[in-house]
C-alpha positions in Angstrom: -114.8 -116.5 22.0 -112.3 -116.2 24.8 -112.4 -115.3 28.5 -110.2 -112.3 27.7 -113.0 -110.9 25.5 -115.5 -111.5 28.4 -113.1 -109.6 30.7 -113.2 -106.7 28.2 -117.0 -106.8 28.1 -117.3 -106.7 31.8 -114.5 -104.2 32.5 -115.9 -101.7 30.0 -119.6 -102.7 30.5 -120.0 -103.3 26.7 -123.5 -104.8 26.9 -127.1 -103.8 27.3 -127.5 -102.6 30.9 -131.1 -101.3 30.6 -132.8 -104.3 32.2 -129.8 -106.1 33.8 -130.8 -109.2 35.8 -129.4 -112.5 36.9 -130.5 -115.8 35.3 -132.9 -116.1 38.3 -134.6 -112.8 37.4 -133.0 -110.7 40.2 -132.3 -107.0 39.3 -128.6 -106.1 39.0 -126.9 -102.7 39.3 -123.1 -102.6 38.7 -121.8 -100.0 41.1 -118.1 -100.9 40.6 -116.8 -103.5 38.2 -113.7 -104.2 40.3 -110.0 -104.4 39.6 -108.8 -106.9 37.0 -106.7 -109.5 38.7 -103.7 -110.9 36.7 -102.7 -113.3 39.5 -104.3 -116.4 41.0 -107.9 -116.0 42.3 -111.1 -114.5 41.0 -110.9 -112.4 37.9 -112.0 -109.0 39.4 -111.6 -108.0 43.0 -113.2 -105.2 45.1 -116.4 -105.1 43.0 -119.6 -103.6 44.3 -122.9 -105.1 43.0 -126.5 -104.3 44.0 -128.8 -107.3 43.5 -132.4 -106.3 44.1 -132.1 -104.1 47.1 -129.0 -105.5 48.7 -125.5 -104.2 47.9 -122.7 -106.7 47.8 -119.0 -106.1 48.0 -116.6 -108.8 46.8 -115.2 -110.5 43.8 -116.5 -111.3 40.3 -115.5 -114.5 38.4 -115.8 -114.8 34.7 -116.2 -117.9 32.5 -117.3 -118.9 29.1 -119.8 -121.4 30.6 -121.0 -121.4 34.2 -120.1 -125.1 34.4 -116.4 -124.1 34.0 -116.7 -123.2 37.7 -116.7 -126.9 38.5 -114.2 -127.8 35.8 -111.8 -125.4 37.4 -112.7 -126.8 40.9 -113.5 -123.3 42.3 -116.0 -125.0 44.6 -113.0 -126.5 46.5 -111.1 -123.2 46.8 -111.8 -120.8 49.7 -110.5 -117.9 47.6 -113.8 -118.1 45.6 -116.1 -117.9 48.6 -116.3 -114.1 48.3 -117.5 -114.2 44.7 -120.7 -112.0 44.6 -121.4 -112.4 40.9 -120.6 -115.1 38.3 -120.4 -113.5 34.8 -120.7 -116.0 32.0 -121.2 -116.0 28.2 -123.6 -118.9 28.5 -125.4 -120.3 31.6 -125.5 -124.1 31.5 -125.3 -125.0 35.2 -126.3 -123.7 38.6 -123.2 -122.9 40.7 -122.8 -122.9 44.5 -120.1 -121.9 47.0 -118.4 -124.2 49.4 -121.2 -123.7 51.9 -123.9 -124.6 49.3 -125.2 -121.1 48.8 -126.1 -120.2 45.2 -124.0 -117.6 43.4 -125.9 -115.0 41.3 -125.1 -115.4 37.6 -125.2 -112.9 34.8 -125.4 -114.3 31.3 -123.9 -112.0 28.6 -124.8 -113.9 25.5 -128.3 -112.5 25.2 -127.4 -108.8 26.0 -124.1 -108.4 24.0 -123.7 -106.9 20.5 -122.5 -109.8 18.4 -120.9 -107.4 15.9 -118.4 -106.4 18.7 -117.2 -110.0 18.8 -116.9 -110.1 15.1 -114.7 -106.9 15.2 -112.5 -108.5 17.9 -112.0 -111.7 15.9 -111.1 -109.7 12.8 -108.5 -107.8 14.8 -106.8 -110.8 16.4 -107.1 -113.2 13.5 -105.5 -111.1 10.8 -102.0 -112.1 9.7 -100.3 -108.7 9.9 -97.3 -108.4 12.3 -99.1 -105.7 14.3 -102.8 -106.7 14.5 -104.1 -103.1 14.5 -101.9 -102.1 11.6 -104.7 -101.1 9.2 -106.5 -99.1 12.0 -103.6 -97.5 13.7 -103.6 -94.2 11.8 -107.1 -93.5 13.0 -106.5 -94.1 16.7 -106.3 -91.0 18.9 -103.0 -89.7 20.1 -104.3 -90.0 23.7 -104.7 -93.8 23.3 -101.2 -94.2 21.9 -99.6 -92.1 24.6 -101.6 -93.9 27.3 -100.5 -97.4 26.1 -96.8 -96.3 25.8 -96.9 -95.0 29.4 -98.5 -98.3 30.6 -96.1 -100.6 28.8 -93.0 -98.6 29.8 -94.0 -98.9 33.5 -94.4 -102.7 32.9 -91.1 -102.9 31.2 -89.2 -101.2 34.0 -90.9 -103.4 36.6 -89.9 -106.5 34.7 -86.3 -105.4 34.3 -86.3 -104.5 38.0 -87.4 -108.0 38.9 -84.6 -109.5 36.8 -82.0 -107.3 38.6 -83.6 -108.2 42.0 -83.0 -111.8 41.3 -79.3 -111.0 40.6 -79.2 -108.9 43.8 -80.5 -111.9 45.8 -78.0 -114.2 44.2 -75.3 -111.7 45.4 -76.7 -112.0 48.9 -77.9 -108.4 49.0 -74.6 -106.8 47.6 -75.6 -103.8 45.5 -72.0 -103.2 44.4 -71.5 -106.7 43.0 -74.9 -106.5 41.3 -74.1 -103.1 39.6 -70.7 -104.5 38.5 -72.2 -107.7 37.1 -75.0 -105.9 35.3 -72.6 -103.4 33.8 -70.3 -106.2 32.7 -73.2 -108.1 31.1 -74.1 -105.0 29.1 -70.5 -104.7 27.9 -71.2 -107.9 26.0 -73.8 -106.0 23.9 -76.1 -109.1 23.5 -73.7 -111.3 21.6 -71.4 -111.9 24.6 -73.6 -110.6 27.4 -74.1 -114.0 29.1 -70.4 -114.8 28.9 -69.5 -111.4 30.4 -72.0 -112.1 33.2 -70.5 -115.5 34.0 -67.0 -114.0 33.9 -67.8 -111.4 36.5 -69.8 -113.8 38.7 -66.6 -115.8 38.9 -64.4 -112.8 39.4 -65.7 -110.7 42.3 -65.4 -106.9 42.1 -63.9 -106.9 45.6 -60.8 -108.7 44.3 -60.4 -106.3 41.4 -60.8 -103.3 43.6 -57.9 -104.3 45.7 -55.7 -103.6 42.6 -57.6 -100.8 41.0 -54.6 -98.6 41.1 -52.8 -100.9 38.6 -54.5 -101.3 35.2 -52.2 -104.1 34.1 -53.2 -106.2 37.0 -56.9 -105.6 36.5 -56.5 -106.5 32.8 -54.6 -109.6 33.7 -57.3 -110.9 36.0 -60.1 -110.1 33.5 -58.4 -111.5 30.4 -56.9 -114.4 32.3 -60.2 -115.4 33.9 -61.9 -115.0 30.5 -59.4 -117.6 29.1 -58.4 -115.2 26.3 -54.7 -114.6 27.0 -52.6 -115.8 24.0 -48.9 -115.4 24.6 -47.8 -114.0 21.3 -46.0 -110.9 22.6 -44.4 -109.3 25.6 -47.7 -107.7 26.8 -49.5 -111.0 26.8 -46.7 -112.7 28.7 -46.9 -110.0 31.4 -50.6 -110.5 31.7 -50.3 -114.3 32.0 -47.6 -114.0 34.6 -49.8 -111.6 36.7 -52.9 -113.8 36.2 -51.1 -117.0 37.3 -50.1 -115.2 40.5 -53.6 -113.9 41.3 -55.3 -117.1 40.2 -53.4 -119.0 42.8 -53.8 -116.3 45.4 -57.6 -116.0 44.9 -58.3 -119.6 43.7 -59.7 -118.5 40.4 -58.6 -121.2 38.0 -61.5 -123.6 38.7 -64.0 -121.1 37.3 -61.8 -119.9 34.3 -63.7 -119.6 31.1 -62.6 -121.1 27.8 -61.7 -119.0 24.8 -64.3 -120.7 22.6 -67.1 -119.4 24.8 -66.5 -115.9 23.4 -68.0 -114.8 20.0 -66.0 -112.8 17.6 -67.7 -113.6 14.3 -70.1 -111.2 12.6 -69.0 -108.2 14.7 -66.7 -105.3 14.1 -63.2 -105.2 15.8 -64.4 -102.3 18.0 -67.0 -104.7 19.5 -64.7 -107.6 20.0 -64.8 -109.0 23.6 -61.1 -108.3 23.9 -61.7 -104.5 23.4 -64.8 -104.5 25.6 -62.8 -106.3 28.4 -60.0 -103.7 28.1 -62.6 -100.9 28.4 -64.2 -102.5 31.4 -60.8 -102.8 33.1 -60.1 -99.1 32.5 -63.5 -98.2 34.0 -62.9 -100.4 37.1 -59.7 -98.5 37.7 -61.4 -95.1 37.4 -64.6 -95.7 39.5 -64.5 -96.5 43.2 -68.2 -97.5 43.3 -70.4 -98.3 40.3 -73.5 -98.5 42.5 -72.9 -95.0 43.8 -72.2 -93.6 40.4 -75.4 -95.1 38.9 -77.7 -94.2 41.8 -76.4 -90.9 43.0 -75.7 -89.1 39.7 -78.6 -86.9 38.7 -77.3 -85.8 35.3 -77.2 -87.8 32.1 -74.2 -85.8 30.9 -72.3 -86.5 34.2 -73.0 -90.2 33.7 -71.9 -90.0 30.0 -68.7 -88.3 31.1 -68.0 -90.9 33.7 -68.4 -93.7 31.1 -66.4 -91.9 28.5 -63.1 -93.8 28.8 -60.3 -95.1 26.5 -58.8 -98.5 26.9 -55.0 -98.9 27.4 -52.6 -98.1 24.6 -52.1 -101.7 23.6 -55.8 -102.2 23.0 -56.0 -98.9 21.0 -53.6 -100.5 18.6 -54.7 -104.2 18.7 -58.1 -105.9 18.3 -56.7 -109.2 19.6 -53.5 -110.5 21.0 -50.8 -109.9 18.4 -53.3 -108.6 15.9 -52.7 -104.9 14.9 -55.7 -102.8 14.0 -55.8 -100.8 10.7 -56.6 -97.7 12.6 -56.8 -96.5 16.2 -59.6 -98.2 18.3 -61.3 -95.5 20.3 -63.0 -95.9 23.6 -66.7 -96.3 24.3 -68.6 -94.3 21.7 -71.7 -92.2 22.4 -74.1 -95.0 21.1 -72.5 -97.6 23.4 -72.7 -95.3 26.4 -76.3 -94.6 25.7 -76.9 -98.3 25.4 -75.3 -98.8 28.9 -77.4 -96.0 30.3 -80.6 -97.6 29.0 -79.8 -101.2 29.9 -77.7 -100.8 33.0 -78.3 -97.6 34.9 -82.0 -97.2 34.4 -83.0 -100.8 35.3 -80.7 -100.7 38.3 -82.4 -97.4 39.4 -85.8 -99.0 38.9 -84.9 -102.0 41.0 -83.4 -99.8 43.8 -86.5 -97.6 43.7 -88.7 -100.6 44.3 -86.5 -102.0 47.1 -86.3 -98.7 48.9 -89.8 -97.4 48.0 -88.2 -94.3 46.6 -90.4 -92.8 44.0 -87.9 -90.1 43.2 -85.6 -92.7 41.7 -88.3 -94.0 39.4 -89.1 -90.5 38.3 -85.4 -90.1 37.5 -85.6 -93.3 35.4 -88.4 -91.7 33.3 -86.6 -88.4 33.0 -83.4 -90.1 31.8 -85.4 -92.0 29.2 -87.1 -88.8 28.0 -83.7 -87.2 27.2 -81.8 -90.2 25.8 -82.1 -90.6 22.0 -84.3 -93.4 20.7 -82.8 -96.8 19.8 -82.9 -97.8 16.2 -83.9 -101.4 15.3 -86.5 -103.3 13.2 -89.2 -102.8 15.8 -88.9 -99.1 16.1 -88.7 -98.8 12.3 -91.9 -100.8 12.0 -93.7 -98.4 14.4 -92.4 -95.4 12.7 -93.8 -96.8 9.4 -97.2 -96.8 11.1 -96.8 -93.1 12.0 -95.8 -93.5 15.7 -93.2 -90.9 16.7 -90.1 -92.5 18.1 -88.0 -89.6 19.3 -86.6 -90.7 22.7 -85.5 -93.8 24.5 -88.8 -93.6 26.4 -90.6 -94.0 23.0 -88.3 -96.8 21.8 -88.3 -98.8 25.0 -92.1 -98.5 25.2 -92.6 -99.5 21.6 -90.4 -102.5 22.0 -92.3 -103.6 25.0 -95.7 -103.0 23.2 -94.6 -105.1 20.3 -93.0 -108.0 22.2 -95.5 -108.5 24.9 -98.8 -107.2 23.5 -98.8 -107.2 19.7 -97.1 -110.6 19.2 -99.3 -112.1 21.9 -102.5 -110.6 20.5 -103.3 -108.9 23.8 -105.4 -106.3 22.0 -108.0 -106.2 24.8 -105.3 -105.1 27.3 -104.1 -102.3 25.0 -105.6 -98.8 24.9 -105.3 -98.8 21.1 -107.2 -102.1 20.7 -109.9 -101.0 23.2 -110.5 -97.7 21.2 -110.7 -99.7 17.9 -113.4 -102.0 19.4 -115.4 -99.0 20.7 -115.6 -97.3 17.3 
């Protein structure tokens, strides 16, 4: 038995309500269960309960045992003075507020269907990767769509919060935030944090002063990354340029080391050297990343803006002095889609929240609905259960559902799990 299960019983009124009464024998009518509170304070807020002939508006607190009220020291917390009903599995102690007044208590143990608890335990205790795996094919399409909508919203909010933290670190500078976020995603997971550190130590405003000179932008990026290896004339030019700018802008103290970059187990096209060259090219072509990402209404326009080729040297080399077997092309369609999903859309979501602009959030959703789905082990797993993963909306939602609901056994917060329990 868990409090989460009691939350479910209360929220969906899954108990016998025919002769509902408090442990003291007072009649109860539930007019409004209230809103589940996921933060500190009582479990359900804005509830409306009629006890005998008096209607009460306030909060509902839920515990396994009524004595947990004292264990959790709610009697010392003013936030619990407005609790109008204490809902417990088992009543083992009379509870009072700070002023000494008794709190009406509803005991669920005697009015709940024990088979429901058994069904819940079977769901969360099985050893399958996705708890509802054996039930999933029988769940309605509506429940599946509803939970995907719910978790995608949650995912966008979480990503927006991460970007907001970056925004605050940048003292409210949207341009630097967009540049750093884009750069982080140029690392494509393996080198993402290293890319982020690089750009945090090499402000965009410095690079933009020289955006009309690709060699100088490359010099600052490769030099600050600690990757210049003087094995040919091109590398020597970069190092000369970098030494000048490093002195001018006091960059050397924050220079990265070459060993911080990961090259193993990745194709040459994904080497950090190639990605840095592509980023340098993009910096010379775009006057404002933030404007590009927030003011462009078309996915195709964004794709075209990101469709760049690195300088000739990096089309022929995968590292300094290392010739490629074939021409290394610029950002491919899959890489661009990845950047759109992990840079543009989260940035739009964050900006939408900061400016209270719902149109931007709507644009996030519409972008996800036209971008192709990502392919990974999580989406493959869902497709094996019959869930259609056609767009980035589907793949992003299914990833969130798996990572933050299925693996954490939050079946009672999932539309699919709730439907299974009701059957």
